Steps between C-alpha positions, in 0.01 A plus 500: 500500500698213640623603841866562464518580870480129563860480388591733782426219741796319361729807528822415673458123471569260223169372375459125506285305255204500740509881540511541121212251457298692755559828326417379154190318629375823658560684175330222306190524722481876435526446123239226525266726697547781248419264210186385681394857556565582135280209392230612742484853361512406131127407472408831668724690254341310212159625613627855531674524166322638198759428231457163329873466421587560860237255615652227285843582644376466858336166415836378374669630816251301710575184314877558525474592867351159581802340331735726699333388823549134412868571424536671835333204669754273327779719628359480856501119464860499377594720795330244727298780650132561573284771355416728785288815485710811462370847560604724215404857583716660232320310228163578657574869464546462126177305473317761711616763245326303225182486714520877551523554124192283450313690773574852373483459124194457273445156355608432135713810470849561372598652834405187695677264262812717488504530877463125543781438254726720705396320820557160342838612365599587856389154614692339211819691581466404869463134402797515269713652769385240752582215264845651426561508877381142534724396213801663667426314822459174310840550343654554844318192625652312204196296403493468122163327517334816625699754294362389165129512591551848657667612179204373297252684714715816495525486118118466480452790736730719288303402184173580684632845585580571136161362388322714756678813383353448152159362595211717399714766346317518168156500652591760756663723237176485295308615804731792561515626142 
């Protein structure tokens, strides 16, 4: 999650434009790091999934994720900032949960696919929340040029969440019944 505690550093003082830029840049780096981590785990998830429909969904997510990264890089450029590595332990915990599901469930089973869908839904919800937070900060910062690309990414993430909730449903229902 975007670190809201950063705002506490401004408590009691009126934030100037540089303080706001610093805060949004830090949040942007966290979102960027999370997007990179999501793209890194997608090929692993694709290998672990048994459901064809879900596999196609993940392939689409990978393609879309690359576009999201480019949009974030454009936002970094507009902010006149540099991409710096950001440690994102919260996101790593969600990814580790997916790895745990892969480790403890048999390959090509309903239980593995269902477990991974739940894990990916948690990741998606986390990303949506992070983008909403980033959007709120962008509005405070007052840069229209970064608000619209964030809205586009957020909209795509919300669509991905809906697609993920339906992916593989028919195939998995057939396995159960």
